[in-house]
KOLTIBA-713969 format. One record per residue (C-alpha): residue in three letters; x, y, z. Coordinates in steps of 0.05 Angstrom, whole numbers, plus 5000, padded with zeros to 4 digits. Layout:
N
AlaXYZ;...
# end
This chain:
582
Met726443024783;Arg728542304795;Ile725641664763;Ile722041454825;Asp718842174830;Leu715942124761;Ile713141414776;His709941704840;Gln706842264798;Leu703841784746;Leu701541274796;Pro699741674858;Ala695841054887;Gly701840574874;Thr701739924834;Asp698739494887;Ala691139514895;Ala691539204964;Tyr693539894991;Leu687440264961;Val682540565009;Glu676840524959;Ala675240074899;Pro678440294835;Thr671740384796;Arg671140784732;Glu668341364769;Ile673641384824;Leu679441334774;Asn676741904732;Arg675942344793;Pro681642854802;Gly687142514840;Gly684541804824;Ala683741304879;Arg686741404949;Ala691640944979;Thr693840845053;Phe701140725035;Pro702540704960;Ser707040134940;Tyr711340114878;Ser714739444887;Leu709739074844;Cys710039154767;Pro703939434734;Val700038824711;Trp697139174645;Pro702139294590;Pro699539984569;Asp700540234641;Leu707839994640;Phe708440304571;Ala705940954596;Val710640994657;Val716940744624;Gly715341134559;Thr714641774598;Ile721241664632;Ile724541534566;Glu721442124532;Arg722842614591;Ser729942384595;Gly731142384520;Cys734441694525;Tyr730841424463;Thr736841714427;Glu740741134453;Ala735840584429;Ser739640394364;Pro743439734371;Asp750839754386;Arg754239584318;Asn759639194357;Arg754638714387;Leu749338614338;Ser748837864350;Gln747537964424;His742338504407;Ala738737984360;Ala738637484417;Glu735838014464;Leu730238194413;Ala728437464408;Ala728137384485;Met723838004491;Ala719037734437;Arg718237094477;Thr717137484542;Ala711837904507;Ala708337294477;Ser707836964544;Trp705037614574;Gln699537614522;Arg696736964552;Met695737224622;Leu691637764657;Glu693737624729;Arg700837854731;Pro707038004682;Pro712237464669;Gln717937384719;Ala722737744670;Val718538344667;Arg717538354744;Gln725038314754;Leu726438874707;Trp721239314743;His724539124809;Gln731439364783;Leu728340024757;Val724740194823;Ser729839904873;Asn736640004839;Tyr735440614793;Gly729540994824;Met734141554852;Ile737441704786;Pro735342404761;Leu731942404693;Ala737242884665;Gln742642324678;Val739141694654;Ala742541724586;Glu749141674624;His747640994655;Pro747740424607;Ser744839934656;Val738440354669;Leu738040464595;Arg737739724582;Val732339634633;Leu727940214607;Leu728840004535;His727139284548;Leu721039424589;Phe718539904538;Ala719439414482;Ile716338834518;Ala710239254538;Asp709539484465;Glu710038774438;Ala705238474491;Ser700038994467;Ala699838754395;Gly692738744371;Met690039194424;Gly684439664398;Trp683739264335;Asp678638754312;Arg684438344286;Arg686337624304;Ala693337324308;Arg696036864255;Asp692936284294;Gly686136574286;Arg685236764358;His685937444398;Ser690937454454;Glu688137484523;Leu690238224529;Ala687638444460;Leu681038074470;Asn680138454537;Val680639114499;Leu675538854448;Ile670738664505;Asn671539394533;Ala670239694465;Val663839284457;Asp661539484524;Asp656138924528;Pro653938794600;Ser652438064583;Ile659737944567;Pro664437824629;Asn669638364632;Pro675638114671;Phe679538794670;Val675639444662;Leu679040004625;Pro676340624662;Tyr678841124610;Trp676740764547;Pro676041004490;His680541594511;Ser686341154533;Leu688440434541;Cys691340534610;Gly688040224670;Met691740594724;Val695541184693;Ser690541754686;Pro690042114618;Asp691042764656;His698242554659;Val699242164594;Val694941814542;Val696341124507;Leu692640954445;Pro693140384392;Lys698040544334;Ser697940444260;Leu704640704230;Thr711340754258;Thr715141354233;Thr721741194197;Lys724041924198;Gly727742274252;Cys729542024322;Thr723642094371;Ile719941634418;Arg714841554361;Ser720041134325;Leu720840654383;Ser714040294384;His709739874336;His703139754373;Leu702240324424;Ala702741084417;Leu704741554474;Leu700742214472;Pro700742824516;Cys695442924570;Arg688143034548;Thr687643754574;Thr689344094509;Leu686643534465;Asn682442954481;Pro683742374434;Ser679641744428;Trp679641084391;Phe673540724361;Leu672740034328;Val668340134268;Ser670839574223;Arg666239104187;Lys667638434154;Ala671038574089;Ala668338314023;Gln672037703996;Arg672338003927;Arg677938533921;Ala678438573997;Asn684838983991;Glu680839573959;Ile677340143991;Arg672440533950;Leu670741243971;Leu664841643941;Leu666542373944;Val660442843943;Pro663143573935;Tyr656343883960;Pro653844433961;Phe654444553886;Phe652045283895;Ile652545773954;Pro647946383954;Asp651247043969;Asp647147144034;Ser650146484063;Phe655646934095;Glu653347404149;Leu657047924191;Thr656047764267;Ser660648294297;Ser663648914263;Arg671049104272;Thr671249544334;Gln676750044355;Leu679349944425;Gly682150494472;Asn689250224470;Gly690250324396;Thr688249624375;Thr681949384342;His677248774359;Ala676548364298;Ala670348274256;Phe666947614257;Phe662147264206;Arg657846634208;Leu655346154156;Arg647946064141;Gln646645434101;Arg642245754051;Trp644045214002;Leu639544764042;Glu633845234034;Asp628645273978;Ala625045933968;Ala619645573929;Gly618445003980;Pro620744674045;Thr628044604067;Leu631744044037;Ser631643424078;Gly636442854085;Thr631542384052;Asp630942853994;Leu638442893988;Ala638942153988;Glu633642033936;Leu635942613889;Leu643442533896;Val646742063943;Leu643041393924;Pro643841533849;Leu651241663859;Ile651941023899;Glu648440663841;Gln653340983790;Ala659340833832;Thr657240123843;Ala656440033767;Ala663440323755;Ser666639843804;Gly663739223773;Gly658139123822;Leu662039333884;Ala658839893927;Pro663040463956;Asn665740304027;Gly664941024051;Ile661941704030;Val665342374043;Phe662143064043;Pro666243734052;Glu666444224111;Cys659644514132;Ala656044144076;Leu649943914117;Ser646044084180;Glu645743604236;Gln638543414219;Val639943334146;Ala646042884161;Asn641942454209;Glu636142374159;Leu641242194103;Val644441654146;Lys637641334158;Ala636441324085;Leu642840954075;Ala640340364114;Gly640239724074;Thr645939984030;Glu652939684036;Ile655840334058;Glu660340264119;Phe661340974139;Leu659441704123;Ile663842294138;Thr661142974131;Gly662043714155;Val656343944198;Leu653944624222;Ala650844534293;Glu649644974353;Asn652544954423;Ala646444844469;Arg649545234527;Thr652245834489;Gly648145854428;Arg654645944389;Ser655645584321;Leu659644934320;Asn663544744257;Gln663943994264;Ala666143344228;Lys661342794238;Met662842064226;Tyr657241564221;Ala659240824225;Leu653740384195;Ile654439744235;Glu650539154213;Gly644539034261;Glu646239644302;Gly644540214257;Ala648740854252;Leu653641024311;Pro655341774304;Arg661742104330;Glu663342854323;Gln669043324334;Asn669244074336;Lys673744494291;His680144694327;His681745354292;Arg677445904262;Trp677746074188;Arg680246794174;Ile677547084111;Asp682147634084;Gln680748114028;Thr683947693976;Gln679447103994;Ala673347543996;Asp674747783928;Thr676247093902;Tyr669546833926;Gly665547453909;Leu663747613982;Asn661348294004;Phe657648204070;Asp661248794109;Thr659449524100;Asp666049774132;Pro670549954073;Asp676649964115;Asn675949264144;His679448694107;Gln679448114154;Trp673747694183;Trp674047114232;Glu669446534233;Asp664646594292;Ile664745894321;His665545564391;Leu672445254399;Thr672444934467;Gly672344164479;Arg677643974428;Gln676843234409;Leu680542814359;Pro677242114349;Phe681341594310;Tyr677341034275;Ala679740324265;Phe675540234200;Arg679139614178;Lys682439054218;Asp689239344205;Met687840084184;Ser685740714218;Met683641404198;Val682442094228;Thr678442704203;Leu680943444205;Ile676944064186;Cys680244554142;Glu685045004184;Asp686344424230;Leu690744104175;Ala695144714171;Arg696144844246;Met701144444290;Asp697144494353;Pro693444124382;Ala692543534334;Met698943414299;Asn703043114354;Ala697242624365;Ile696942444292;Arg704442344286;Ala704441904347;Val698341434325;Gly700041474251;Pro693241364220;Asn693341064152;Leu688441564124;Val687342294141;Val681142604113;Ala681043364111;Leu674243714100;Leu674844384068;Met671044994045;Asp676545243997;Ser678745403927;Pro680944863877;Gln685544333908;Leu691444443862;Tyr697544073886;Phe701744713900;Arg696545043945;Trp696745024021;Pro692744354030;Gly697944003987;Arg703644294025;Tyr701144114092;Ala698943424069;Gly706043304046;Val708443384117;Leu704142794141;Thr705742364080;Asp713042464100;Glu712042334175;Pro708941884198;Gly707241644128;Cys699541774124;Ser695641814061;Val691642474059;Leu685142654024;Ser682743364021;Leu675943533996;Thr672344173982;Cys665644353954;Leu664144523881;Ala660845173903;Thr667245503927;Val671245183870;Asp666545493820;Arg666446183854;Ser674146163852;Asn674345923781;Arg669946533760;Tyr674847003791;Phe681146663762;Lys677846523694;Ser679145753703;Thr674845173684;Arg678044593721;Arg673744333778;Val679044043823;Val675243883886;Gly680243433920;Leu687443243926;Trp690242553943;Ser697442553973;Gln700741883989;Pro707441714021;Ser713241333986;Ile710540633972;Gln714840033953;Gly720740453932;Lys716740973891;Ala716741703910;Ala711342033947;Ala705842273900;Gln699842763895;Glu694042713848;Glu688743223837;Ile681542973839;Glu677243323786;Val669643333774;Gln667743383700;Pro662843923677;Asp655543743698;His658043193743;His656243123817;Gly661342653848;Val667742243843;Leu669341523860;Leu676241403889;Thr679140703888;Leu684640593937;Lys689139993945;Ser691639724014;Ser698539414012;Pro702739124069;Phe709639394081;His715039284130;Gln716739724188;Thr722339714241;Thr723440104306;Leu729440474327;Asp731639844367;Asn730639424303;Arg724339074323;Ser720238834262;Asp712938884253;Ala712738264205;Tyr709338684150;Ala703138834194;Ala702839564172;Arg698739794113;Gln699540354063;Leu694140654018;Ser695240843947;Leu690541133895;Ile689540693836;Gly683541023801;Gln678541603802;Gln672041673760;Ser667642273754;Leu660242113765;Gln654042443739;Val646542363759;Gln640242673733;Ile637943223785;
# end
């Protein structure tokens, strides 16, 4: 495949809207094949930086020429001058929506006219085309600074381009929108379909290895959405002036007790004619939300009995500052209980609630193991987002013995798979601060490479929250091992949280007393080695307050572009076990 062939593939309607047969509306662009054109033209440079980033980035990635991005040690002064020139070009592009600067248009013309016939496999052999590709990529990345963030430049203003993304994110019909992003919130591109490649905002630039992930500060290049549909949501609120660099998380390791009949066999192991067996399946019933002596526990009850008192305790422990967010473990609540709980939090200073939820697929009737994130926006109520679990839990005999489970009468069966619906794999990223993002994973999804890990490594969220139904979160167990992979690259901080019920069941089996419900893993920060800290709930306590510190740090790309200390790292500075009267 040649460079021009890949450009045609990514932009089938060309780069000039004058040749389109139909208006490029959101509906038309999301249609298979996109908008039709009479005679697609590629002479004009894409006017929107993320589109240019998507096209050039795909060429760079497919050709592997990012390995040539490091500066030539024999011409470092010239390279520094080129970086300064690219920064000036990007800054000028940020002030205009009509068309790119002349320098960008000239580079694009060279790419299409002079180098379009070069096969991708030979790109790295041509220094001149390498220079054009790397310059276009860097300029598009720098011009996109601030896109997807509620963050202003040093002069207190948004760039024209970043402001346009903010307008699309708000989606208010009363606000004029000069450039509609048809794929938002699933991609920043205006012309390149997410069926080919996805572009999202970026938090962290990996400093490990040599990949295209190391070559950008502001935009992330992700695979097409067919295997995983990522998205980006702005949920930030104005930070308090007092201790603004702190984030306080209230961890509620609920349920505290799981009845034996919460695990049910849905399908027995079955022998097949070809000598294999079809596995047994189980499902969870949230018996912990039921009360044999009365009605099912409501979200209002949960708030009054547990959550609001914990918020009060956490606020007192923080010198009058309320927690910023609340986290429940995997499968902790039903959808109804979660919705009721969020309503009961109205009027508090809580910014977000993350919880595991058991729901039901309306079409198939199958169970859905979900992570739900509620952003509590001032004046707008709660904005919910959810994602389904990507991989099933497999209980083996060792785990069944550890948790005291005996729901299958087949004495020869020793494995049971979680009976949940897996289709529609989503991965929402949340910009929960003006300069930080987070993502949630559900148990096994932390340990599996596909489909989420490539997206997480590309975006580099500052915080990964893993919701588990698991044994004690001791540093040497599997959550700690897989969290360590993400702290190493791209440098995320990772919080795993399980419920007290499974911790206590495991402790009874192993005759342990430590109630380690969580594990905090953080990358190397300011020269200090990467670290992990176990999060423990004291006897008869019901929650933990984590206090995190956000610190700026410096990042550079493979081609030595600086982010001017715009990136942030999260470190744990304190934990306190909390008790309420239930």
